[in-house]
C-alpha positions as MATLAB code, in Angstrom:
seq = 'XXXXXXXXXXXXXXXXXXXXXXXXXXXXXXXXXXXXXXXXXXXXXXXXXXXXXXXXXXXXXXXXXXXXXXXXXXXXXXXXXXXXXXXXXXXXXXXXXXXXX';
ca = [
      95.670   89.061   98.977;
      99.165   90.171   99.925;
     100.822   88.769   96.831;
      98.499   90.709   94.534;
      99.127   93.892   96.532;
     102.888   93.442   96.289;
     102.820   92.759   92.559;
     100.556   95.750   91.910;
     102.643   98.109   94.085;
     106.169   96.845   93.510;
     107.865  100.236   93.815;
     106.237  100.939   97.164;
     106.910   97.426   98.420;
     110.574   97.480   97.412;
     111.020  100.947   98.909;
     109.612   99.713  102.218;
     111.928   96.689  102.093;
     114.957   98.893  101.424;
     113.922  101.265  104.203;
     113.443   98.385  106.638;
     117.025   97.270  106.014;
     118.546  100.748  106.219;
     119.861  102.640  109.264;
     116.830  104.948  108.998;
     114.563  102.150  110.179;
     116.052  102.602  113.651;
     114.250  105.962  113.792;
     110.853  104.254  113.643;
     109.255  102.709  116.707;
     109.303   98.900  116.433;
     106.102   98.644  118.479;
     104.363  101.061  116.097;
     105.395   98.958  113.101;
     104.450   95.691  114.830;
     101.009   97.148  115.517;
     100.222   96.824  111.795;
     101.131   93.130  111.905;
      99.120   92.339  115.057;
      96.212   90.773  113.113;
      98.627   88.366  111.393;
     100.357   87.503  114.676;
      96.979   86.836  116.325;
      95.819   84.549  113.514;
      99.073   82.602  113.634;
      98.880   82.314  117.426;
      95.296   81.057  117.184;
      96.412   78.508  114.578;
      99.123   77.311  116.954;
      96.654   77.047  119.848;
      94.207   75.100  117.665;
      97.017   72.774  116.552;
      96.671   73.811  112.896;
     100.047   75.548  112.656;
     103.396   74.308  113.970;
     104.361   75.647  117.378;
     107.639   77.293  116.422;
     109.150   80.728  116.930;
     106.968   83.430  115.326;
     109.949   84.778  113.353;
     110.328   81.391  111.665;
     106.642   81.317  110.730;
     106.835   84.842  109.312;
     109.915   83.919  107.288;
     108.114   81.027  105.610;
     105.037   83.150  104.911;
     106.578   86.496  104.007;
     109.934   85.881  102.341;
     108.655   83.762   99.445;
     106.522   86.753   98.486;
     109.531   89.083   98.647;
     111.701   86.871   96.475;
     109.029   85.980   93.927;
     107.878   89.585   93.505;
     111.431   90.757   92.767;
     112.217   90.271   89.076;
     115.963   90.416   89.769;
     115.732   87.558   92.253;
     113.229   85.478   90.279;
     113.983   86.143   86.630;
     112.106   83.088   85.352;
     109.031   83.456   87.554;
     105.774   84.505   85.910;
     103.075   85.922   88.125;
     100.184   83.663   87.251;
      97.342   82.365   89.373;
      98.816   78.870   89.142;
     102.264   80.006   90.320;
     100.764   82.047   93.152;
      98.717   79.023   94.242;
     101.831   76.831   94.107;
     103.839   79.318   96.190;
     101.018   79.548   98.729;
     100.699   75.763   98.932;
     104.422   75.360   99.548;
     104.398   78.049  102.258;
     101.292   76.522  103.868;
     102.781   73.022  103.764;
     105.860   74.379  105.553;
     103.934   75.759  108.533;
     100.885   73.511  108.931;
     100.776   70.508  111.225;
];
């Protein structure tokens, strides 16, 4: 899952986050980057159509899915967070509860 990938590749993940928030990111095609996220967007859209996921702006959905992972995988932002299966399940449940109908 994504959380395991992030925790196993923290340096790469944090580099990509820093790059995404730097002026250099303007040199990369947004449509090319979004292409990698198309499967996620399609699943979310299908969930909305099937009335499983709240029908809100896609950016809001992504924020509730993606940003908990960013914060919890960053030791400076979450000093007291231990990466355990139980904590990952809790984080997922909270994110899911935020977006599901």
